[in-house]
C-alpha positions, 0 to 999 in steps of 0.5 A: 445463480449458475442456472439463472445465466442460461435462462437469461441468455435464452430469454433475453440475449437470444431475442435481442441478437435475433432482433438486431439481426432482423432490424439490420436486415430489414433496413438493408432490404428496405433501402434496396427496395426504395432504390429499385423503386426510385430507379423504376419511377425515374425510368417511368417519368423519363419514358413519359417525358420522351412520349413513349408511355403515358403515366396516370399520376393520380392513379399512381399516387392512390396506389402508393397510398393504399400500399403504405396504409396497408403496410402500417396496418400490418406493422401495427398488428405485428407489434401488437403480436410481439408485445404479447410476450414481455421479456423475450419480446422486449429484448427483441424489440430493443435488438430490432431498434438497435439493428434498425439504427445501425443498419 
């Protein structure tokens, strides 16, 4: 029983803690990126309103749509890769979910 505890800590505890830290950090980074993107878009539309620049809204929408589609494809590939190892990945994903929720 004594040798089981270190194995569980390495195979379950560490990936769960790592998942929590990654999830928490990812959520904070995404929030900051969205704030910056929103501020940038507000500045663009303000400058367009004042006549300083011209914004092609249709092209901007298609660009954002392409970026989000690529993001979903890459996130799905990452989740498939992580799902290939059951025990450490399961605890990592549980920690990731908790980190995303708490972040």
